[in-house]
C-alpha positions as CSV (number, residue, x, y, z in Angstrom):
1,M,0.1,-0.1,0.1
2,T,1.4,3.4,-1.0
3,R,1.8,6.1,1.9
4,P,0.5,9.5,1.6
5,P,3.3,11.9,0.9
6,V,4.8,14.1,3.8
7,E,2.7,17.3,4.0
8,R,4.1,20.5,5.0
9,I,1.6,23.4,5.8
10,E,1.3,26.6,7.8
11,I,-1.7,27.1,10.2
12,P,-2.7,30.2,12.0
13,G,-1.5,30.4,15.7
14,P,-2.0,33.0,18.4
15,A,1.5,34.6,17.4
16,G,1.2,34.1,13.7
17,A,1.8,31.2,11.3
18,I,2.7,28.0,12.9
19,E,4.7,25.8,10.3
20,V,3.9,21.9,10.5
21,T,5.0,18.7,9.1
22,I,2.6,15.9,8.8
23,D,3.2,12.1,8.5
24,A,-0.1,10.5,7.7
25,P,-0.8,6.7,7.6
26,A,-3.2,5.3,5.0
27,E,-5.7,4.9,7.7
28,A,-5.9,6.8,11.0
29,R,-6.8,5.5,14.3
30,G,-5.5,8.6,16.2
31,I,-3.6,11.7,16.1
32,A,0.0,12.1,17.4
33,L,1.4,15.6,18.2
34,V,5.1,15.9,18.6
35,G,7.1,18.6,20.3
36,H,10.6,19.3,19.5
37,P,13.7,20.3,21.7
38,H,14.5,23.8,23.0
39,P,14.4,26.3,20.1
40,L,17.2,28.7,21.4
41,F,19.8,25.6,21.4
42,G,19.0,24.3,17.8
43,G,15.9,22.4,18.4
44,T,13.6,21.8,15.2
45,K,10.7,19.7,14.3
46,D,13.4,17.7,12.2
47,N,15.4,16.6,15.0
48,K,16.3,12.9,14.9
49,V,14.5,12.1,18.0
50,V,11.2,13.9,16.9
51,F,11.6,12.5,13.6
52,T,11.6,8.9,15.2
53,L,8.6,9.6,17.4
54,A,6.6,10.9,14.4
55,R,7.5,7.9,12.2
56,T,6.6,5.4,14.9
57,F,3.2,6.7,15.6
58,R,2.7,6.9,11.8
59,D,3.5,3.4,11.7
60,L,1.1,2.8,14.6
61,H,-1.6,4.5,12.3
62,Y,-1.5,7.8,13.9
63,V,-1.6,11.1,12.0
64,A,1.8,12.5,13.3
65,L,2.1,16.1,13.2
66,R,5.3,18.0,14.4
67,P,5.3,21.7,14.5
68,N,8.3,24.0,14.8
69,F,8.1,26.2,17.8
70,R,8.1,30.1,17.7
71,G,11.1,31.6,16.0
72,V,12.1,28.2,14.2
73,G,11.8,27.8,10.4
74,A,8.7,29.4,9.1
75,T,6.8,29.5,12.6
76,E,6.3,33.3,13.4
77,G,6.8,34.5,17.0
78,E,9.3,34.8,19.6
79,H,10.5,32.3,22.3
80,D,8.0,32.4,25.2
81,E,9.5,30.0,27.9
82,G,7.0,27.4,27.1
83,E,3.9,29.5,27.8
84,G,3.1,30.5,24.3
85,E,4.5,27.3,22.7
86,T,1.9,25.5,24.8
87,D,-0.9,27.8,23.1
88,D,0.7,27.2,19.8
89,M,0.5,23.2,20.5
90,H,-3.0,23.7,21.4
91,A,-3.8,25.6,18.3
92,V,-2.3,22.6,16.3
93,L,-4.3,20.2,18.3
94,D,-7.4,22.0,17.4
95,Y,-6.5,22.0,13.7
96,A,-5.8,18.2,13.7
97,R,-9.2,17.4,15.8
98,A,-11.2,19.6,13.3
99,R,-9.4,18.1,10.2
100,W,-9.5,14.2,11.4
101,G,-12.7,14.1,13.5
102,G,-13.1,12.7,17.1
103,L,-9.8,10.6,16.9
104,P,-8.2,10.0,20.0
105,F,-5.0,11.9,20.4
106,V,-1.5,11.3,22.0
107,L,1.1,13.8,23.1
108,A,4.6,13.0,22.3
109,G,7.7,15.4,23.3
110,F,11.4,15.6,23.5
111,S,13.2,17.6,26.0
112,F,11.8,21.1,26.1
113,G,9.1,19.6,23.9
114,S,8.2,17.4,26.7
115,N,7.8,20.1,29.2
116,V,5.3,21.7,26.7
117,Q,3.2,18.7,26.1
118,A,3.1,18.1,29.9
119,R,1.5,21.4,30.1
120,L,-0.8,20.9,27.2
121,A,-2.0,17.5,28.9
122,Q,-2.8,19.2,31.8
123,R,-4.9,21.9,30.1
124,M,-6.6,19.3,28.1
125,R,-7.4,17.2,31.4
126,E,-8.9,20.1,33.0
127,A,-11.0,21.0,30.1
128,G,-12.3,17.5,30.1
129,A,-10.7,16.3,27.0
130,P,-7.8,14.3,28.1
131,A,-5.0,12.7,25.8
132,Q,-5.0,9.1,25.2
133,R,-1.6,8.9,26.4
134,L,1.6,10.7,26.9
135,V,5.2,10.0,25.7
136,L,8.0,11.9,27.1
137,V,11.7,11.5,26.0
138,G,14.7,13.3,27.6
139,T,11.9,15.2,29.8
140,A,13.1,18.6,30.9
141,A,12.6,18.8,34.6
142,G,14.1,20.5,37.6
143,T,17.4,22.8,37.1
144,V,19.5,21.8,34.2
145,P,23.2,22.5,33.9
146,D,22.8,25.7,32.4
147,M,20.7,27.1,35.3
148,R,17.5,27.0,33.1
149,H,14.6,25.6,35.4
150,Y,11.6,23.7,34.3
151,D,8.4,23.4,36.5
152,T,7.3,20.2,34.6
153,P,3.6,19.5,35.8
154,P,2.6,16.0,36.8
155,V,1.4,13.5,34.3
156,P,-1.0,10.5,34.1
157,A,0.2,7.2,35.5
158,D,0.3,5.5,32.1
159,T,2.6,8.3,30.7
160,I,5.7,6.6,28.9
161,V,8.9,8.4,30.4
162,I,12.0,7.4,28.5
163,H,15.4,9.0,29.5
164,G,18.9,8.2,28.9
165,E,21.3,7.0,31.7
166,A,24.3,9.2,30.4
167,D,22.1,12.3,29.7
168,K,24.2,15.4,30.7
169,T,21.6,17.9,29.3
170,V,19.0,16.9,31.8
171,P,20.5,14.6,34.4
172,L,18.7,11.4,35.2
173,A,18.3,12.3,38.8
174,N,16.2,15.6,37.8
175,V,13.6,13.4,36.2
176,L,13.6,10.8,39.0
177,D,13.1,13.7,41.5
178,W,10.2,14.7,39.3
179,A,8.8,11.3,38.9
180,R,9.2,10.0,42.5
181,P,6.4,12.0,44.1
182,Q,4.2,10.8,41.2
183,Q,5.2,7.2,41.9
184,L,5.8,7.2,38.2
185,P,8.2,4.7,36.3
186,V,10.9,5.9,34.1
187,I,12.5,3.6,31.5
188,V,16.2,4.3,31.7
189,V,17.9,3.3,28.4
190,P,21.6,2.1,29.8
191,G,24.4,4.4,28.1
192,A,22.0,6.7,26.1
193,D,23.0,10.5,26.1
194,H,20.3,13.1,25.9
195,F,20.1,12.6,22.0
196,F,20.0,8.6,22.1
197,H,22.9,8.5,19.6
198,S,23.1,5.1,18.2
199,R,19.8,4.2,20.3
200,L,17.1,5.6,18.4
201,H,15.5,2.3,17.5
202,L,15.3,1.7,21.2
203,I,12.7,4.5,21.7
204,R,10.8,3.3,18.8
205,D,10.9,-0.5,20.2
206,I,9.5,0.7,23.6
207,I,6.6,2.5,22.2
208,V,5.6,-0.1,19.9
209,R,5.7,-2.8,22.7
210,A,3.8,-0.3,25.0
211,W,1.2,0.0,22.1
212,R,0.7,-3.8,21.8
213,H,-0.7,-4.2,25.3
């Protein structure tokens, strides 16, 4: 079966146009929204971890949308420390739900994108429209080495949290400190750095196994 081509569009957002790449399966059973790493440190929707998440969900028959955050690529606006980025993600989600109907949606993110998705998940729960599930990789939590601080909100108990043992960008201890009061399991990939060099296939394998249950 021939896959639909990758689609690149711009949708209106609170601060202007939002550039989005869409990876769509032939038949969709859900929507997956994927957030990328920090835009001020080179993060884009084409990051390898983000690309891996999008293609994994496409192959699981989800329409995968990966927008660029403010100030990246053709997305307008300026970096807003995650607040405006959450608003933009909400706009992309609204677009996807209008276009593909009442399909369940998954929120997935990498690094800074995980923090944004946790914020959006909290917002959607409070609005009575919760995500089907969250997948957070290299979650930005606590104070990281360059002194940025992330107050990442709690997430549902079935959230898949994947972190590298050797992550120096967001130390594993930060994520364990965030997860501990939630009694939230964390899947640790031995030897993996923040960007999961040579271990991207493990992210895919973890998600695919989880979706089989």
